[in-house]
Structure formats: C-alpha cells, structure tokens
N, C-alpha and C positions, 0 to 999 in steps of 0.2 A: 388538272388529274398532272402532270412531271412533275410539278413541285407539290403532293402529298407524297409521291413515289419516293419522291430526294430527303422529304424528312423520316418517313419512315428508316431508309436504309441509315440514314443516321442517326437515328433513335440507336437501331440493331447494332450500329457500328458500339455508339459509347453505350449500351446495353452488356456485349461481349467483352468492350473493352474493361467493366468495372467489375466481372465476371474475373477476369484474367487478374486484377489489380489486389483484388480480394485473397484469391486462391497465394498469390507472392505474398502478400500479408499473414495469409496463417501461417506458410514457410517460415519466411523471416521471424514471426512469433516464435515457432517452434525450438528456434534455435535461438533467438535472442541470449544473452549468457554465457552460449556455450563458447571454450575457445574453438579457433581456426581452425580449420585442417591440417594446415601448415605449422604451429605454434603445436597443435596435438604431436605431429609425427615427430618433431623435436627433442619433445619432452620422453616421447615412448623409446625410440629407439636404443639408447643405448641399454635402457630394459632386454631388445630384444638378439638372442643369440642362436647363432645355428650349429647343429646336434653332428657331432661328427665323429666316425668311427676312424681312429689315429694308432696308426700300425708301422712304427718306425723300422723296419727290418724292412721294411717293403716299397715303402713309399717317406721322402719329406713331406708329403704336403696330407693331411688328414681329407677322407672320404667325407663331404657333407650328404647326409642323409634326411637331415630337415630342420626344424625348426625350432627351437624354445622360447619360455622367456621367466625370467627372474620374478620373486616369489619373497613372501615374508621376511627373513633376518637379511637376506642381499646373498643368500647360498642355496637357499632352494630353489630348482631349474625345472620347471613342467615344460615334459612333452607327450607325446602321443605313444603309449605299449608299441604298437606296430614299430616305430621310429628303434628304438634301444631293443628291440623281443629277439636279436641274434646275439646268441651265446656267444663269447668271446672264447676265442682261438687256446687253450693253454700251452700251447707248443712258441708261440712265438708272444714277444709283447703286446698287447691291445688292449687299447683303453677307449670308454666314450667319452670326448669332449666336447664342451662349449668354446665354441669360439663368439669372441667378442671385439667390439671395436669397428672400424672401416675402414675398404680400403683392401690389398693386396698382399697386406702382412697383420694378418685379426691376432690378438691374444691369444693363445690357447689353454686352457683351464681343465686338470683332469676331475671328471666328475667319480661316482656310486652313486649307484642304486638301492633307493632308500624303499620305496615304496609302486607297487606295480596291482592295474584293474586291467586287466584283460577283455571284458567284461565291455566295459565304458572305454576301453584303448586311451587310460590316463596312465603315465608313467611318471611319478617324481626322485629326480637324482640328488646328491649335493654337490658343494664343490668347495678348496677351503679357500677359495678367495670370494669376499665380498665384492658383491656390484648393485647399479641401481634396481630397485625391486617396485613392480607395478602395483596400484593399490586392485583388490579384489570385489565383484560388485556382491547386493545381496546374494544369496541364495533363490528370491523369489523370479521366475522369469520376466524378463524387457516385451511387451507388446508387441504385436507381430504389427509392421509400418516402422520400428524404429528405425533410427537409421544409426549403420555398424559401418567402421571400419579395421582393415587386422594388414597389417605389416609382416612379415615375414624371408623366405629364400625362395621365389617360385621355380627359379632356373637353374637354381645350384652356386657352385663360388669359383668357377673354370678360370675367372680374372681378378680373384679375390671376393672380401664382404661386402655384398653393395642388397641391404635392404629395400624390398618393395613394399609399396601400399596400395589397399583398394579396398573403393568404399564401394556401402552399398546398402540394401536395409534387411532388415526380417523379414521372408519374405511368407515364412511358416511356423508352426511348433508343431511338430508330428513324432511320431511313433520312429524310432528305430529300428530302421527292418533290414538287412539287405536282400534281394534277390537273390537269389541261384535256379537256377535251370531245370537241375538235376539234385538230387538225394545227395550225390557222390560231391558233390560243392561246401555241402552244410560242414562249417568247422565246428567245434567247439561251444565256443564263442558264441556264435552264431545261432546255435542250435538256444542256449542261453538267452540272446535275447528276443526270440520269437518264444518262449517259453515265458517272461517278464519283460517286454518293452516298454524304453523308458524314451520319453518327451529330449526331441534337440532341435537346434534349430536346425530352419533350412534357409542359407542364405542367398539373397540375389546379388551376388559381385563371383569373379571368376577369379578361383587359384586354383594352384595346379599342386602337383605330387613335391614338389621341395616346401609347399607350403605346409606338410601336415607338422602340427605342432603349435601351428601360430596363435598369439592370443585373439581373439575378436573382441574389441571396444567398444561402450558406448560410447556416440558420439558424442552425445551431451556431456558426458562427464571423466570419458578416458577410465574409466574403471575396467579392467577386464570379464565380460559376461560371459567366453567359452573358451573352445579351443578347437580349432580346424582339425578336423580327421578326417573328409573324407570327399571325395567329386564324385559329381557323378558324370560318366562316363559311357558313352551310346555306340562308342566302337570300342578298340584294343587298347593297350596302355599309352600307345606313341598317337592315339585320339586327343587326349588329355593335353595336348600342347596343341595338334596341328590344327584339330576342331573343338574346344572349349565350351561345352555345355554352360556354361555362366552359372550352376546351378554350385553350391562348393553345402557342407553340413560342419556344425558344430558341436559339440559336447559345451551340456552345460556346465558352469563352474560351481554348482552344489557340488555335481561329483566326482570332482577335485577335493571339494572340502570332506566329501564323506569318507573320500581314499586317507587326507593330511588323519582326519578325529581317529579313526583304527590304528595307523601308523604310532600314533602321538607326537605327529607333527603339526608346527603352529606357523600358522600363515595368516 
C-alpha cells in the first residue's frame, strides 16, 4: 500500500510538472521572434517626449503636463487633447513645447497645434525639429490578452527627464464611457461619448496622470496600438499616486488616423 501511494504522488507531480512546462512553452512560443523588452525600450525611448507648458517670464523650467510621441515625418507629435487643451495666455509669452532627450537638461522644441479631437481625447502638434518617429499599428484592434508596454513620464520631471516603462496586457476592449454621479458632471465630450460610444483598450498595467499621451506598444512588433488617456481612480486625484488601481485605458490608434486624415496629415 505505501508503495502505491508513493507511486501515485510521483505520477501526480510529473503530471503537474508537464502542465507547467507546456504553459511555459506556450508563453515562449508567443514571444518567439519578438525583441526583448530591454531592446524595445532602447528603441522607442528617443521617440517619446514630454509635453510641457513653457512660460519664460514666469519660470526658466517648462511645466511638464504629460507625455507625447513622434510619428510621421518626425515633426508630428501626438498627445491627449486634455494635455494641451488649455488656452495660452496672450498677455505673456507661452508655448506648448516637447522635451526630448534624457536627464536634467532636455532639449526644448516649440510646437503648434495642428488638429484636435476632444471626443477621442487626441491632439496632433508639430515642431520644426525632426525626431525619430514611431511606427503605427494597423487599424484593426489587437486581441484581448495581447502583451503590451507603454513608456512615459508618470511622476513628472522635477529632477529631469527620465521616462519610465510599464508592461501588461490588453485585459478588455470596451466602450469608452466616463461614469458621472450626477448630470451636472456631464461635459459635452462625455455626452458625445454616451450617444456614440467607441471601443477602447482597457489595460492591466498601472499608469499615472503624467502618462497621459503615452504611446502603447504591441509587445511583439513595437508598433503603437494606442494612446494612454485615463486611469481608473477609486478615490480622489491623490489616490492615483498613493493607491493606484492598476487599470488604465488607451484610445486605439485608428482614431488618431481618422483625425490625421481629416486634417490632411500624413502619418
């Protein structure tokens, strides 16, 4: 009897070990031929920029507002509309600028806004300087469960420009509907989304306020599949930093292409 029990336990261990090996093999097979995350980050970092408001009369340092990324001919920069939605003060010299490079002394590139889409929370800007451009994925949404990563500036740039990368998966593809506790909180953009909801990516990865406008990459190809635009927060704004939900959302790149096409911008 003891010999049979030992044999059963031994066979069970082998069975579960084989299951684990199969699972690992499947995981490896899915990423076979894909660049390592280390190589991917090195490749995309030069194309990810900080989006800032520059007011030389008030401060020598630009105020970082969010993240953006370079596309097309190297002079187009994409970010969220809400990052550059504030009207500039005509009484003082103000500019939206892109911050490139890394470290305490980034390069400053003045920008002008070319196209905005408040409903889909996308803006396209331009600069006279050329930067390395990223490749955009096709319009078809990638599958749920696909591995992704995004790079941006989640905590700002108090000590300099140091992009951070987060990795996760596409956990869901769902309608973009912003919850509101009462009608007074509904904006024009929110009403438009309620009337014609569109599909967005829900990501199983933690983004922060400074990640707004960050490019989301397909882990297999390093192509941009979406733009980070919001984070689910269960409490106030402070909770986004102190108690992040780990649930983030991204606008699919096809909405960017629509905006570019309407404004004759070639991406």
